[in-house]
LUMVEXDREN-494260 format. One record per atom (N, C-alpha, C): x, y, z; atom name; residue number from 1. Coordinates in steps of 0.02 Angstrom, whole numbers, plus 32768, in hexadecimal, padded with zeros to 4 digits. Layout:
 east north   up atom  nr
    X     Y    Z   CA NUM
...
END
This chain:
 east north   up atom  nr
 77AA  7BC8 81F1    N   1
 77E1  7BBC 81A3   CA   1
 77B4  7BDE 817D    C   1
 77DF  7C06 8151    N   2
 77B0  7C3B 811B   CA   2
 77C4  7C89 8136    C   2
 778C  7C8B 80F6    N   3
 778F  7CF1 811A   CA   3
 774D  7CF1 812F    C   3
 773A  7D26 814C    N   4
 7712  7D3A 816D   CA   4
 76D4  7D53 8130    C   4
 769B  7D26 8136    N   5
 7654  7D26 811F   CA   5
 7651  7D76 811E    C   5
 7626  7D97 80D0    N   6
 7619  7DD5 80CB   CA   6
 75E6  7DE6 80E9    C   6
 75B4  7DA4 80F8    N   7
 757B  7DA6 8114   CA   7
 757F  7DEC 8159    C   7
 75B1  7DEC 8182    N   8
 75CE  7DFF 81C3   CA   8
 75BB  7E5A 81B5    C   8
 75CA  7E57 8171    N   9
 75C0  7EB6 815F   CA   9
 7572  7ED5 816B    C   9
 7540  7E98 8169    N  10
 7506  7EB7 817F   CA  10
 74DD  7EB3 81C6    C  10
 7525  7EA2 81E7    N  11
 7511  7EAB 8231   CA  11
 7529  7F01 824A    C  11
 74FC  7F24 8232    N  12
 74F7  7F68 824E   CA  12
 74F8  7F74 82A1    C  12
 74ED  7F46 82B7    N  13
 74CD  7F58 8305   CA  13
 7500  7F30 8347    C  13
 753D  7F15 830A    N  14
 7565  7EEC 832D   CA  14
 7587  7F20 8369    C  14
 759A  7EF5 83A6    N  15
 75D1  7F25 83D1   CA  15
 7601  7EF3 83DB    C  15
 7619  7EBF 83EF    N  16
 7639  7E99 83FD   CA  16
 764E  7E6F 83CC    C  16
 768D  7E63 83B9    N  17
 76AC  7E1B 8392   CA  17
 76C5  7DF1 838E    C  17
 76DB  7DAF 838B    N  18
 7709  7DA1 839F   CA  18
 771A  7D5C 837E    C  18
 7739  7D57 8345    N  19
 7762  7D34 830D   CA  19
 7795  7D14 833A    C  19
 77AB  7D22 836E    N  20
 77E2  7CFC 8376   CA  20
 77F8  7CBE 8363    C  20
 7838  7C8F 8363    N  21
 784B  7C54 8358   CA  21
 781A  7C29 832D    C  21
 7810  7C39 82E9    N  22
 77EA  7C1A 82B4   CA  22
 7815  7BFD 827A    C  22
 7849  7C39 8287    N  23
 787E  7C1B 8239   CA  23
 786E  7C23 8204    C  23
 783C  7C68 8227    N  24
 7824  7CA0 81DA   CA  24
 785C  7CB7 819B    C  24
 7858  7CB6 8173    N  25
 7886  7CC5 814E   CA  25
 7887  7D2A 8120    C  25
 78AF  7D23 80F3    N  26
 789D  7D55 80A5   CA  26
 78A7  7D8B 80DD    C  26
 788A  7DB9 80CD    N  27
 788A  7E13 80E8   CA  27
 784E  7E1E 810F    C  27
 7843  7E48 8133    N  28
 7820  7E68 8174   CA  28
 77F3  7E96 812B    C  28
 779A  7E6E 814A    N  29
 7781  7E9F 8109   CA  29
 7772  7ED9 8120    C  29
 7778  7F06 80F5    N  30
 7757  7F59 8112   CA  30
 7721  7F79 8136    C  30
 76F0  7F27 8123    N  31
 76B7  7F29 8136   CA  31
 76B4  7F31 818D    C  31
 76D1  7F22 8198    N  32
 76D0  7F0F 81E4   CA  32
 76DE  7F5C 81F5    C  32
 76E9  7F9A 81F9    N  33
 7709  7FCB 81FA   CA  33
 76B6  7FF2 81E9    C  33
 7681  7FDF 81D3    N  34
 7645  7FF1 81D0   CA  34
 7609  7FFF 820A    C  34
 7614  7FC4 8249    N  35
 7601  7FD2 8270   CA  35
 75EA  8009 8290    C  35
 75D1  8029 82C4    N  36
 75B3  8071 82D8   CA  36
 75BE  8060 832F    C  36
 75AA  8019 8332    N  37
 75A9  8022 8373   CA  37
 75DA  7FDB 8398    C  37
 761E  7FB5 8366    N  38
 7641  7F99 836D   CA  38
 7672  7FBC 83AD    C  38
 7658  7F95 83E1    N  39
 76AC  7FA7 8408   CA  39
 76D8  7F82 8411    C  39
 76DF  7F43 83FD    N  40
 7702  7F05 841A   CA  40
 7708  7EDE 83D6    C  40
 7749  7ECF 83DA    N  41
 776E  7EB5 837E   CA  41
 778A  7E93 83A1    C  41
 778F  7E53 8399    N  42
 77C7  7E1C 839D   CA  42
 77E3  7DEF 836C    C  42
 77FE  7DFA 834B    N  43
 7806  7DC0 8311   CA  43
 785D  7DA9 8303    C  43
 788D  7DA1 835A    N  44
 78CD  7D86 836B   CA  44
 78AE  7D2E 8355    C  44
 78FF  7D22 834F    N  45
 78FD  7CCE 8342   CA  45
 78E1  7CB4 8302    C  45
 78E0  7CE2 82CD    N  46
 78DD  7CD0 82A6   CA  46
 791B  7CE1 8260    C  46
 7906  7CCE 822A    N  47
 793B  7CC8 81DC   CA  47
 7926  7D11 81BC    C  47
 7914  7D49 81C4    N  48
 78E8  7D83 81AB   CA  48
 7947  7D92 8193    C  48
 793E  7DAA 8159    N  49
 7975  7DD7 813D   CA  49
 796D  7E10 8114    C  49
 79A5  7E2A 80F4    N  50
 7993  7E6D 80EC   CA  50
 799E  7EAF 810D    C  50
 7973  7EE9 80F8    N  51
 7954  7F21 811A   CA  51
 7935  7F11 8150    C  51
 7919  7F46 8193    N  52
 7904  7F51 81B1   CA  52
 78D7  7F8C 8193    C  52
 7886  7F78 816F    N  53
 7877  7FC8 8163   CA  53
 785E  7FF5 8188    C  53
 7868  8038 8173    N  54
 785E  8067 817E   CA  54
 7824  8073 81AE    C  54
 77E6  8039 818A    N  55
 779D  804C 819B   CA  55
 7794  8048 81E3    C  55
 77C9  800F 8217    N  56
 77BC  8007 8256   CA  56
 77BE  803E 8299    C  56
 77DF  8063 826E    N  57
 77DC  80B1 82A5   CA  57
 779F  80C0 82A3    C  57
 7788  80BC 82C5    N  58
 7727  80D3 82CA   CA  58
 7715  80D2 8311    C  58
 76F0  809A 832E    N  59
 76E4  80C6 8372   CA  59
 7709  807C 83A1    C  59
 7724  8061 8388    N  60
 773E  802E 83BB   CA  60
 7761  802E 83DF    C  60
 7752  8016 842B    N  61
 776E  802B 8468   CA  61
 77B6  7FDE 8476    C  61
 778D  7FBC 8464    N  62
 77C8  7F7B 8476   CA  62
 77D7  7F4A 841B    C  62
 7827  7F3E 840E    N  63
 782E  7F2A 83D9   CA  63
 7865  7EFC 83DD    C  63
 785F  7EC8 83D4    N  64
 789B  7E8B 83C7   CA  64
 78AB  7E61 8382    C  64
 78C9  7E7C 835F    N  65
 78E2  7E6A 8320   CA  65
 7936  7E2D 833F    C  65
 7940  7E2E 836C    N  66
 7977  7E07 837F   CA  66
 796C  7DB1 8368    C  66
 79CF  7DA6 8342    N  67
 79C2  7D61 8349   CA  67
 79AC  7D57 82FC    C  67
 79B4  7D87 82CC    N  68
 79AD  7D76 8283   CA  68
 79F2  7D78 8256    C  68
 79DF  7D88 8214    N  69
 7A0F  7DAB 81DB   CA  69
 79F2  7DEA 81D0    C  69
 79DB  7E05 81F8    N  70
 79E0  7E54 81D9   CA  70
 7A19  7E82 81BD    C  70
 7A05  7EAE 818A    N  71
 7A58  7EB5 8176   CA  71
 7A57  7F00 8169    C  71
 7A7B  7F36 8165    N  72
 7A8C  7F69 8149   CA  72
 7A6B  7FAA 8184    C  72
 7A72  7FCF 8181    N  73
 7A4A  8000 81B6   CA  73
 7A1D  7FEE 81D3    C  73
 7A2E  801D 8223    N  74
 79E0  8029 823D   CA  74
 79B7  8059 8222    C  74
 7980  8065 8200    N  75
 796D  809A 81F7   CA  75
 7958  80CA 820E    C  75
 795E  810F 81E2    N  76
 794B  8145 8210   CA  76
 7910  8165 8233    C  76
 78D2  8143 8235    N  77
 788D  813D 8223   CA  77
 7887  811A 826D    C  77
 78C8  80FE 82AD    N  78
 78B6  80FA 82D3   CA  78
 78D7  8133 8311    C  78
 78E7  8169 82F8    N  79
 78E6  81A3 8321   CA  79
 78B9  81AA 8324    C  79
 7891  81AF 830A    N  80
 784A  81D0 8315   CA  80
 7812  81B8 834F    C  80
 782E  8170 8371    N  81
 7805  813B 8386   CA  81
 77FF  816E 83D7    C  81
 77D5  8188 83E3    N  82
 77F3  81A6 8427   CA  82
 77C6  816E 8458    C  82
 77AB  814F 844C    N  83
 7768  8118 8483   CA  83
 7790  80E0 8475    C  83
 77E4  80D9 8468    N  84
 7806  80A3 8467   CA  84
 7831  809C 84AA    C  84
 7810  806A 84CC    N  85
 783F  8065 8514   CA  85
 7864  8011 8511    C  85
 786B  7FF4 84DF    N  86
 788B  7FB4 84E2   CA  86
 789E  7FB9 8492    C  86
 78E1  7F88 848B    N  87
 78E9  7F8A 8440   CA  87
 793E  7F4F 844F    C  87
 7929  7F22 841D    N  88
 7955  7EF0 8425   CA  88
 7971  7ED1 83D3    C  88
 79AE  7EF0 83BC    N  89
 79B8  7EE3 8382   CA  89
 79FD  7EBD 8386    C  89
 7A0F  7E8C 83B3    N  90
 7A38  7E71 83BA   CA  90
 7A49  7E28 838A    C  90
 7A85  7E27 837F    N  91
 7A90  7DEF 835E   CA  91
 7A8A  7DE1 830B    C  91
 7A8B  7E07 82E1    N  92
 7A86  7E15 82AF   CA  92
 7AB8  7E20 827D    C  92
 7AAD  7E59 824E    N  93
 7AE3  7E64 8217   CA  93
 7ADE  7EA1 8205    C  93
 7AC2  7EE2 8232    N  94
 7AB9  7F14 8228   CA  94
 7AFC  7F42 8231    C  94
 7AEE  7F66 8209    N  95
 7B24  7F8E 8203   CA  95
 7B1C  7FED 8209    C  95
 7B67  801C 8216    N  96
 7B4C  8062 822D   CA  96
 7B4F  806F 8259    C  96
 7B25  80B7 8266    N  97
 7B19  80C9 82A2   CA  97
 7AE5  80C0 82C2    C  97
 7AD5  80B7 8306    N  98
 7A9A  80AF 8326   CA  98
 7A7B  80ED 832E    C  98
 7A3C  80F5 8307    N  99
 7A15  8147 8315   CA  99
 7A13  8160 8358    C  99
 7A31  81B8 8346    N 100
 7A42  81D3 8371   CA 100
 7A14  81D8 83BB    C 100
 79D2  81EA 83AF    N 101
 79B3  81F4 83FA   CA 101
 798C  8191 8416    C 101
 79A6  8157 83EA    N 102
 7999  812B 8412   CA 102
 79BE  8122 845E    C 102
 79B5  8157 8492    N 103
 79CC  8159 84B8   CA 103
 79B2  812A 8519    C 103
 7971  80FC 84F6    N 104
 7954  80E6 852C   CA 104
 7973  80B3 8555    C 104
 795E  80A1 8588    N 105
 799D  8077 85AC   CA 105
 798A  8029 85AD    C 105
 7964  8003 8594    N 106
 795F  7FC9 8573   CA 106
 7960  7FB4 8521    C 106
 79A2  7FC1 851A    N 107
 79DB  7FB7 84CD   CA 107
 79E8  7F9B 84B8    C 107
 79ED  7F61 8496    N 108
 7A1E  7F13 8492   CA 108
 7A36  7F18 8444    C 108
 7A68  7F2D 8428    N 109
 7AA0  7F36 83F4   CA 109
 7AD4  7EFE 83DB    C 109
 7AD7  7ED8 8416    N 110
 7B1C  7ECE 841C   CA 110
 7B1A  7E88 83D8    C 110
 7B49  7E69 83CE    N 111
 7B47  7E36 8397   CA 111
 7B49  7E3D 8357    C 111
 7B52  7E9A 8339    N 112
 7B4F  7EB0 8304   CA 112
 7B8A  7ED7 82F5    C 112
 7BC5  7EA6 82E1    N 113
 7C05  7EC6 82EA   CA 113
 7C11  7EFD 82AC    C 113
 7BCA  7F21 8277    N 114
 7BEC  7F4A 8270   CA 114
 7BC3  7F89 8293    C 114
 7B9D  7F81 82A8    N 115
 7B7F  7FBF 82DE   CA 115
 7BAA  7FF5 8301    C 115
 7BB1  8034 8301    N 116
 7BAD  805B 831C   CA 116
 7B78  808C 835B    C 116
 7B8E  8099 8387    N 117
 7B7F  80E4 83BC   CA 117
 7B9A  80C8 83FC    C 117
 7B7D  80F7 841B    N 118
 7B86  80F7 846D   CA 118
 7B5E  80B3 849C    C 118
 7B40  8096 847B    N 119
 7B36  804F 84A6   CA 119
 7B4F  8032 84D2    C 119
 7B52  800E 84FA    N 120
 7B8E  7FD4 8512   CA 120
 7B80  7F92 84D9    C 120
 7BC8  7F84 84DF    N 121
 7BD2  7F4D 84AA   CA 121
 7BF1  7F5F 844E    C 121
 7BDE  7F9D 845D    N 122
 7BEA  7FC3 8421   CA 122
 7C31  7FEF 8410    C 122
 7C3D  7FEC 83CD    N 123
 7C87  8029 83C3   CA 123
 7C5C  8055 83B4    C 123
 7C87  808F 83D1    N 124
 7C80  80CE 83D9   CA 124
 7C72  80F4 838B    C 124
 7C56  811C 836D    N 125
 7C3A  8130 831A   CA 125
 7C90  8163 830A    C 125
 7C95  816D 82DC    N 126
 7CCE  8186 82D5   CA 126
 7CA4  81D7 82B1    C 126
 7CC3  81FF 82D4    N 127
 7C80  8248 82BF   CA 127
 7CA7  8259 827E    C 127
 7C75  827B 826D    N 128
 7C85  829D 821E   CA 128
 7CBC  82CD 821C    C 128
 7CC3  82E4 824E    N 129
 7D13  8320 8248   CA 129
 7D36  82F8 8243    C 129
 7D4F  82B9 8265    N 130
 7D85  8296 824D   CA 130
 7D7A  826F 8230    C 130
 7D51  8242 81FA    N 131
 7D63  823D 81BD   CA 131
 7D6E  8283 8182    C 131
 7D5E  82C3 8187    N 132
 7D72  82E7 815E   CA 132
 7DA3  8306 8167    C 132
 7DC6  8306 81A7    N 133
 7E04  82F4 81BC   CA 133
 7E37  82CA 81A9    C 133
 7E25  8299 81A1    N 134
 7E40  824F 8192   CA 134
 7E41  8267 813A    C 134
 7E07  8280 810E    N 135
 7E12  828E 80D2   CA 135
 7E44  82B0 80BD    C 135
 7E44  82F0 80D9    N 136
 7E6A  832A 80DF   CA 136
 7EAD  831A 80DC    C 136
 7EB7  82E2 810E    N 137
 7F08  82D3 811F   CA 137
 7F15  82AE 80D6    C 137
 7EEB  827C 80C5    N 138
 7F08  8265 8092   CA 138
 7F16  828D 8037    C 138
 7EF2  82AF 804D    N 139
 7EF3  82D8 7FFA   CA 139
 7F39  82FB 8014    C 139
 7F3A  832D 8052    N 140
 7F8C  8341 805A   CA 140
 7FBE  8333 8055    C 140
 7FA8  82D9 805A    N 141
 7FDF  82AB 805C   CA 141
 8003  8292 8006    C 141
 7FC9  8298 7FEC    N 142
 7FD1  8288 7FAA   CA 142
 7FF2  82D8 7F70    C 142
 7FD2  8302 7F9F    N 143
 7FE4  8340 7F78   CA 143
 8030  8362 7F8A    C 143
 803F  833C 7FBD    N 144
 8082  8351 7FD2   CA 144
 80CD  830F 7FA8    C 144
 80A7  82C0 7FC2    N 145
 80DD  82A0 7FB8   CA 145
 80DC  8285 7F61    C 145
 80A5  8289 7F44    N 146
 80A9  827C 7EF0   CA 146
 80DD  82A7 7EDC    C 146
 80DF  82F0 7EEE    N 147
 8106  8342 7EB9   CA 147
 8159  8312 7ED8    C 147
 815D  8300 7F18    N 148
 81A8  8302 7F51   CA 148
 81C1  82C6 7F23    C 148
 81A0  827A 7F16    N 149
 81C6  824B 7EEC   CA 149
 81BF  825B 7EA7    C 149
 8198  8287 7E85    N 150
 8192  828C 7E4A   CA 150
 81F2  82BE 7E43    C 150
 81EF  82E9 7E5D    N 151
 8235  8309 7E50   CA 151
 827E  82D4 7E6D    C 151
 8262  82BC 7EA3    N 152
 829E  827B 7EBA   CA 152
 82B3  825E 7E70    C 152
 827D  8247 7E58    N 153
 8283  820D 7E34   CA 153
 82A1  8238 7DF0    C 153
 828A  8273 7DD8    N 154
 82B7  829A 7DA1   CA 154
 82EE  82A2 7DAD    C 154
 82EB  82A5 7DED    N 155
 8340  82DE 7E0C   CA 155
 836A  828D 7E08    C 155
 8363  8250 7E1F    N 156
 8385  8211 7E0E   CA 156
 839C  81FD 7DC8    C 156
 8363  81FC 7D9D    N 157
 8355  81ED 7D6F   CA 157
 8396  820F 7D39    C 157
 8398  8267 7D3C    N 158
 83D5  829E 7D2F   CA 158
 8402  8289 7D3F    C 158
 8417  8289 7D8B    N 159
 8466  8268 7D97   CA 159
 8469  8236 7D96    C 159
 8446  8205 7D7B    N 160
 8457  81CF 7D38   CA 160
 8484  81CD 7D01    C 160
 844F  81FB 7CFE    N 161
 848A  8217 7C9D   CA 161
 84BC  8221 7CB1    C 161
 84C1  8263 7CD3    N 162
 84F3  828F 7CE3   CA 162
 8544  826B 7CEA    C 162
 8524  821F 7D03    N 163
 855D  81E8 7D1C   CA 163
 857F  81CD 7CFA    C 163
 8536  819F 7CCA    N 164
 854C  819D 7C83   CA 164
 8578  81BE 7C5D    C 164
 855C  81FA 7C50    N 165
 858B  8209 7C1F   CA 165
 85C0  8237 7C35    C 165
 85D8  8228 7C7C    N 166
 8608  8248 7C95   CA 166
 864E  820F 7C85    C 166
 863A  81C5 7CAA    N 167
 865A  819C 7C9D   CA 167
 868B  8180 7C52    C 167
 8638  8177 7C19    N 168
 8640  8172 7BDA   CA 168
 8686  81C6 7BBC    C 168
 868B  81F3 7BE0    N 169
 86B0  8225 7BB9   CA 169
 86FB  8213 7BDC    C 169
 86F8  81F8 7C22    N 170
 8727  81E4 7C40   CA 170
 8756  819C 7C23    C 170
 8725  8183 7C17    N 171
 8748  8147 7BC3   CA 171
 8768  8159 7BA1    C 171
 874F  81AA 7B94    N 172
 875E  819F 7B3F   CA 172
 87A6  81C4 7B44    C 172
 87A7  81FE 7B87    N 173
 87EB  8209 7B94   CA 173
 881E  8205 7B96    C 173
 880B  81B9 7BC3    N 174
 8858  8184 7BF7   CA 174
 8856  816E 7B92    C 174
 8830  8152 7B73    N 175
 883D  813E 7B29   CA 175
 8871  815E 7B13    C 175
 885B  81AA 7AFF    N 176
 888A  81DB 7AE4   CA 176
 88AE  81E4 7AFE    C 176
 88CB  81F5 7B25    N 177
 88F6  8206 7B58   CA 177
 8931  81AF 7B40    C 177
 8912  8177 7B5C    N 178
 8958  8143 7B41   CA 178
 8968  813A 7AFD    C 178
 8937  814C 7AC6    N 179
 8954  8160 7A9D   CA 179
 8993  81A1 7A6C    C 179
 8975  81C8 7AA2    N 180
 89A9  820B 7A90   CA 180
 89FA  81F7 7AC0    C 180
 89F4  81C1 7AFB    N 181
 8A2B  81B4 7B15   CA 181
 8A6F  819A 7AEE    C 181
 8A34  815E 7ABE    N 182
 8A4D  8122 7A94   CA 182
 8A74  8163 7A59    C 182
 8A45  8193 7A47    N 183
 8A69  81A6 7A0B   CA 183
 8AA5  81CD 7A1D    C 183
 8A9D  81FE 7A53    N 184
 8ACC  820F 7A75   CA 184
 8B05  81FA 7A77    C 184
 8B01  81A8 7AA6    N 185
 8B2C  818F 7A9D   CA 185
 8B71  8174 7A7B    C 185
 8B43  8170 7A38    N 186
 8B61  815E 79F4   CA 186
 8B87  8182 79D1    C 186
 8B58  81D4 79DA    N 187
 8B82  8211 79A9   CA 187
 8BB1  8214 79E2    C 187
 8BBD  820F 7A13    N 188
 8BF8  8229 7A3B   CA 188
 8C1F  8214 7A41    C 188
 8C24  81BA 7A2A    N 189
 8C56  8184 7A30   CA 189
 8C9D  8197 7A02    C 189
 8CD0  8187 7A3D    N 190
 8D10  81AC 7A27   CA 190
 8D40  8179 7A04    C 190
 8D4D  814E 79C9    N 191
 8D58  811A 79C5   CA 191
 8DBF  812F 79DB    C 191
 8DCF  8158 79C1    N 192
 8E0E  816E 79B4   CA 192
 8E2C  8165 7A10    C 192
 8DFF  818C 7A3A    N 193
 8E02  819A 7A70   CA 193
 8DFD  8154 7AB5    C 193
 8DC3  8123 7A97    N 194
 8DC0  80D3 7A99   CA 194
 8E1E  80C8 7AAD    C 194
 8E32  80BE 7A5B    N 195
 8E5B  80A4 7A4D   CA 195
 8E97  80AC 7A7E    C 195
 8EA1  8101 7A82    N 196
 8EE8  8101 7A9C   CA 196
 8ED4  80E1 7AE9    C 196
 8E9B  80E8 7B1F    N 197
 8E82  80C4 7B3F   CA 197
 8E87  8084 7B59    C 197
 8E83  8059 7B18    N 198
 8E99  8011 7B21   CA 198
 8EC8  800E 7B23    C 198
 8F10  8037 7AD8    N 199
 8F48  8039 7AF9   CA 199
 8F58  802B 7B3A    C 199
 8F51  807D 7B5D    N 200
 8F63  8089 7B9A   CA 200
 8F5D  8050 7BC2    C 200
 8F23  802A 7BD9    N 201
 8F0C  800C 7BEF   CA 201
 8F2D  7FB2 7BEA    C 201
 8F46  7F9C 7BA5    N 202
 8F54  7F6A 7BAD   CA 202
 8FB6  7F70 7B9A    C 202
 8FCD  7FBA 7BB9    N 203
 9016  7FCE 7BA7   CA 203
 9036  7FB0 7B59    C 203
 9006  7FCC 7B28    N 204
 9000  7FC8 7B01   CA 204
 9013  7F71 7AE9    C 204
 8FE2  7F62 7B08    N 205
 8FD0  7F11 7AE3   CA 205
 8FF6  7EED 7B10    C 205
 9028  7F00 7B51    N 206
 9059  7EC4 7B62   CA 206
 903D  7E84 7B73    C 206
 9075  7E4F 7B5E    N 207
 905B  7E01 7B62   CA 207
 9025  7DEE 7BA4    C 207
 903F  7E32 7BE2    N 208
 9023  7E07 7C2F   CA 208
 8FD3  7E20 7C18    C 208
 8FAE  7E3A 7BFF    N 209
 8F79  7E3E 7BF1   CA 209
 8F55  7E23 7BC1    C 209
 8F83  7DED 7B9B    N 210
 8F5F  7DCA 7B6B   CA 210
 8F2A  7D8A 7B96    C 210
 8F00  7D81 7B77    N 211
 8EE2  7D50 7BAD   CA 211
 8ECA  7D12 7B7D    C 211
 8ED5  7D1C 7B28    N 212
 8ED5  7CCB 7B09   CA 212
 8EED  7CEE 7ABF    C 212
 8EF9  7CB0 7A9F    N 213
 8F09  7CCD 7A57   CA 213
 8EEE  7C8C 7A27    C 213
 8EC8  7CA0 79E4    N 214
 8EB7  7C91 79A3   CA 214
 8EDB  7C91 7972    C 214
 8EC1  7C67 793E    N 215
 8EC8  7C62 7905   CA 215
 8EC8  7CB7 78DF    C 215
 8E8F  7CCA 78FD    N 216
 8E92  7D26 78E6   CA 216
 8EAB  7D64 7910    C 216
 8EDB  7D44 794D    N 217
 8EFF  7D75 796B   CA 217
 8EF4  7D6F 79B5    C 217
 8F1C  7DA6 79D6    N 218
 8F0F  7DA5 7A1D   CA 218
 8EDB  7DB3 7A39    C 218
 8EBE  7D8C 7A8C    N 219
 8E8E  7DC7 7AA3   CA 219
 8EB7  7DDE 7AF1    C 219
 8E9C  7E23 7AE7    N 220
 8EC0  7E30 7B26   CA 220
 8E78  7E61 7B60    C 220
 8E99  7E5B 7B9C    N 221
 8E63  7E6C 7BDB   CA 221
 8E7C  7EAD 7BD9    C 221
 8E51  7EE0 7BCF    N 222
 8E71  7F1E 7BFB   CA 222
 8E22  7F3E 7C11    C 222
 8E3D  7F66 7C41    N 223
 8E09  7FAF 7C87   CA 223
 8E22  7FD9 7C56    C 223
 8DD6  7FFB 7C56    N 224
 8DCB  802B 7C38   CA 224
 8DC3  8070 7C83    C 224
 8DDB  80B9 7C67    N 225
 8DE6  80C7 7C98   CA 225
 8D92  80EC 7CC8    C 225
 8D5C  80CE 7CA3    N 226
 8D0A  80DC 7CB9   CA 226
 8CF8  80A3 7CDA    C 226
 8D4A  8061 7CDC    N 227
 8D4A  8030 7D17   CA 227
 8D29  7FE1 7CFA    C 227
 8CFF  8009 7CBF    N 228
 8CF7  7FB3 7C8E   CA 228
 8D48  7F83 7C7D    C 228
 8D1D  7F43 7C7F    N 229
 8D4A  7F20 7C51   CA 229
 8D3A  7F05 7C31    C 229
 8D64  7F04 7BE0    N 230
 8D4D  7EF8 7BA2   CA 230
 8D8B  7ED5 7B8D    C 230
 8D7C  7E8D 7B63    N 231
 8D9A  7E61 7B38   CA 231
 8DB5  7E93 7AE8    C 231
 8DF7  7E8A 7ADE    N 232
 8E09  7EAD 7A9A   CA 232
 8E2B  7E88 7A93    C 232
 8E0D  7E89 7A4E    N 233
 8E3C  7E44 7A1B   CA 233
 8E58  7E6B 79DF    C 233
 8EB4  7E64 79E9    N 234
 8EE5  7E7F 79BD   CA 234
 8ED7  7E53 797D    C 234
END
């Protein structure tokens, strides 16, 4: 339990180091990459966190960092590990692509949801070409869609203004026409003509058309030429 003692850094001729299943925590010290003769390193089943030191990409042939809490990406320095024949980084929190030339047969990267690559159990990495195409497509959408939307909104606003003004103009015209008709009807009213039409309709106020009598006169029912029925007091 705890961290790897700094005294390990003085063991320059160390060839084999197995510290697995010791509940070691904190980060993996970069001093472990300074051993010129180290071929086997097993730090599995601990609680190491943070990044994998890039200094580990030296002369190792077997590397086991599985079942820890390592994060970030796999360092590119591992691409230069020509002597590497076995690597196990499964069940961590690693992200990004697996280095290109780690094509050895005995590799284990499963259990890292953020990793991608051609290995079994990993999702294929999206190519840079696809990324550029996606960005280009998004820019193209912005270039096309926003001007079209802007033009459409401007057109709808303009159409709304035109319709409001047209409706207001119709209301004003209707009010004006009604006023003109009423004024025309009053100015065209011929009282003399109407009097003679009533005389004719009541047969000169014949008692047959009388519908009532009062203190101030008699009321007659008359049907005009227009079809209207009126009551006339004589």
